[in-house]
C-alpha positions as CSV (number, residue, x, y, z in Angstrom):
1,X,-5.4,9.7,-13.2
2,X,-6.2,11.4,-9.8
3,X,-7.6,9.8,-6.5
4,X,-9.7,11.8,-4.2
5,X,-8.1,11.4,-0.7
6,X,-4.5,10.2,-2.3
7,X,-1.3,11.9,-2.4
8,X,1.4,9.8,-4.5
9,X,4.5,11.9,-4.9
10,X,7.0,10.5,-7.0
11,X,9.4,8.1,-5.4
12,X,7.1,8.0,-2.2
13,X,4.4,5.8,-0.9
14,X,0.8,6.5,-1.5
15,X,-0.8,8.3,1.3
16,X,-3.7,9.9,2.6
17,X,-3.7,13.2,2.2
18,X,-5.2,14.2,5.4
19,X,-3.1,11.9,7.3
20,X,0.5,12.0,5.6
21,X,1.6,9.3,8.1
22,X,-1.3,6.9,6.8
23,X,0.3,4.8,4.2
24,X,-2.2,3.3,1.5
25,X,-0.8,0.0,2.3
26,X,-1.3,0.4,5.8
27,X,-4.8,0.3,4.7
28,X,-4.5,-2.7,2.7
29,X,-2.6,-4.6,5.0
30,X,-5.5,-4.4,7.3
31,X,-7.8,-5.4,4.4
32,X,-5.7,-8.3,3.1
33,X,-4.2,-9.9,6.3
34,X,-7.3,-8.9,8.6
35,X,-10.2,-9.4,6.5
36,X,-11.1,-5.7,7.3
37,X,-14.1,-4.1,5.1
38,X,-13.5,-0.6,4.7
39,X,-16.5,0.1,7.2
40,X,-14.2,-1.7,9.9
41,X,-11.1,-0.3,9.0
42,X,-13.2,3.1,10.0
43,X,-14.5,1.7,13.2
44,X,-11.1,0.6,14.1
45,X,-9.3,3.5,12.8
46,X,-11.9,6.3,13.7
47,X,-9.9,9.3,12.4
48,X,-10.2,7.9,9.0
49,X,-13.5,8.9,6.9
50,X,-15.4,6.1,4.7
51,X,-14.2,7.7,1.6
52,X,-10.7,8.0,2.8
53,X,-10.7,4.1,3.3
54,X,-12.6,3.2,-0.2
55,X,-10.2,5.7,-1.7
56,X,-7.1,3.7,-0.6
57,X,-8.6,0.2,-1.6
58,X,-9.6,1.8,-4.9
59,X,-6.2,2.9,-5.5
60,X,-4.4,-0.6,-4.3
61,X,-6.6,-2.3,-6.7
62,X,-5.7,0.0,-9.3
63,X,-2.2,-0.4,-8.6
64,X,-2.1,-4.0,-6.9
65,X,1.7,-4.6,-7.9
66,X,2.9,-1.4,-6.3
67,X,1.3,-1.9,-3.3
68,X,2.4,-5.4,-2.6
69,X,5.8,-4.6,-3.3
70,X,5.6,-2.0,-0.8
71,X,4.1,-4.5,1.6
72,X,6.7,-7.2,1.0
73,X,9.6,-5.1,1.1
74,X,8.2,-3.9,4.6
75,X,7.8,-7.7,5.7
76,X,11.5,-8.2,4.3
77,X,13.1,-5.1,6.5
78,X,10.9,-6.4,9.7
79,X,12.6,-9.8,9.5
80,X,15.8,-8.5,8.6
81,X,15.6,-6.2,12.0
82,X,14.4,-9.2,13.8
83,X,17.7,-11.2,12.8
84,X,19.8,-8.6,14.0
85,X,18.1,-7.9,17.1
86,X,17.4,-11.3,18.5
87,X,15.1,-11.5,21.4
88,X,17.4,-11.6,24.7
89,X,17.9,-15.2,26.3
90,X,16.3,-13.9,29.6
91,X,12.8,-13.2,27.8
92,X,12.5,-16.4,25.8
93,X,13.1,-18.0,29.4
94,X,10.3,-16.1,30.6
95,X,8.1,-16.6,28.5
96,X,8.7,-20.4,28.5
97,X,8.1,-20.4,32.5
98,X,5.0,-18.3,31.7
99,X,3.8,-21.5,29.6
100,X,3.7,-23.9,31.9
């Protein structure tokens, strides 16, 4: 099936054609976790068209498992990075002092 505004090279994440750095999963994350509608996504990212936002969400609803696996993998990648790059004690102390 062909999705207007979306490109999906084999073995790569689905992306917007006009903005190849914008993955469908990025748009979906705003929809799922921030509760943004397609209209709000376009307000927040004015370089997107409403048609592109709707296309990304349409792709998600047709490929939910693929996109959710991508989001979970990204979450685990971030958590692994955090574990291997702990917050320096000085920054922890500054944050604690600021909270007083």
